[in-house]
C-alpha positions in Angstrom: -3.0 13.4 -29.7 -0.2 11.5 -28.0 -0.9 9.5 -24.9 1.3 9.8 -21.8 3.3 6.6 -22.7 4.2 7.9 -26.2 5.2 11.3 -24.7 7.5 9.6 -22.1 9.1 7.5 -24.8 9.7 10.7 -26.9 11.3 12.4 -23.8 13.5 9.4 -23.2 14.6 9.3 -26.8 15.4 13.0 -26.8 17.4 12.6 -23.5 19.4 9.9 -25.1 20.1 12.0 -28.2 21.1 15.0 -26.0 23.5 12.9 -24.0 25.1 11.5 -27.2 25.3 15.1 -28.5 27.1 16.3 -25.4 29.6 13.4 -25.7 30.3 14.3 -29.3 30.7 18.0 -28.5 33.5 17.1 -26.0 35.5 15.6 -28.9 35.0 18.5 -31.3 37.6 21.3 -31.4 36.9 24.8 -32.7 39.4 27.5 -33.2 39.0 31.3 -32.9 41.6 33.8 -34.0 42.4 37.4 -33.8 44.9 39.8 -35.4 45.3 37.8 -38.6 46.0 34.6 -36.7 48.5 36.2 -34.3 46.5 34.7 -31.5 44.6 31.4 -31.9 42.4 29.9 -29.2 41.1 26.3 -29.4 38.2 25.1 -27.3 36.0 22.0 -27.5 32.3 22.0 -28.1 31.6 22.0 -24.3 33.4 25.3 -24.0 36.6 24.0 -22.4 39.7 26.0 -23.5 42.2 23.5 -24.9 45.0 25.7 -26.3 46.2 29.2 -26.9 48.9 29.9 -29.6 50.6 33.3 -29.7 52.7 34.3 -32.6 55.9 35.9 -31.3 55.1 38.9 -33.5 52.2 39.6 -31.2 54.5 40.0 -28.2 55.6 43.5 -27.6 56.7 44.1 -23.9 55.9 47.8 -24.4 52.4 47.0 -25.5 51.0 44.1 -23.4 47.4 45.6 -23.7 47.2 44.8 -27.4 48.2 41.2 -26.8 45.6 41.0 -24.0 42.9 42.3 -26.4 43.9 39.8 -29.1 43.6 36.9 -26.6 40.1 38.1 -25.5 39.1 38.5 -29.2 40.4 35.0 -30.1 38.5 33.4 -27.2 35.4 35.3 -28.1 35.6 34.1 -31.7 36.1 30.5 -30.6 33.1 30.8 -28.1 30.9 32.2 -30.9 31.7 29.2 -33.1 31.2 26.8 -30.2 27.7 28.3 -29.4 26.7 28.1 -33.1 27.7 24.4 -33.2 25.9 23.6 -30.0 22.8 25.3 -31.3 22.9 23.4 -34.6 23.5 20.1 -32.8 20.8 20.7 -30.3 18.3 21.5 -33.1 19.3 18.2 -34.8 18.9 16.2 -31.6 15.5 17.7 -31.0 14.3 16.8 -34.4 14.3 20.4 -35.7 12.4 21.8 -32.7 14.0 25.1 -31.7 14.6 26.2 -28.1 12.8 29.4 -27.0 15.0 32.5 -27.3 17.4 32.9 -24.4 17.0 29.3 -23.3 20.3 27.5 -22.8 20.9 23.9 -22.0 23.5 23.0 -19.4 26.6 21.5 -20.9 
């Protein structure tokens, strides 16, 4: 059984690892796409949107709704990839210990 001093040291180590992870995530860029790459969204590992690229073929003034749907889909794809990366990195930082379902860390 761990004593309180050992537990506090482990908590401090985990906090340091989590802070390092968050710094690294700010530097990672992930892309999501939709419509066969007609729309590409780029965000960092913290979820900040960095860029949107729209192929001119996706722009039809008579059908703006499709373009809007493609943008939403590309953002959703990038967000899904970002959340997967955060989950993997969090698990590594916590030494393989998984978070309870539905628990999210503030980033």
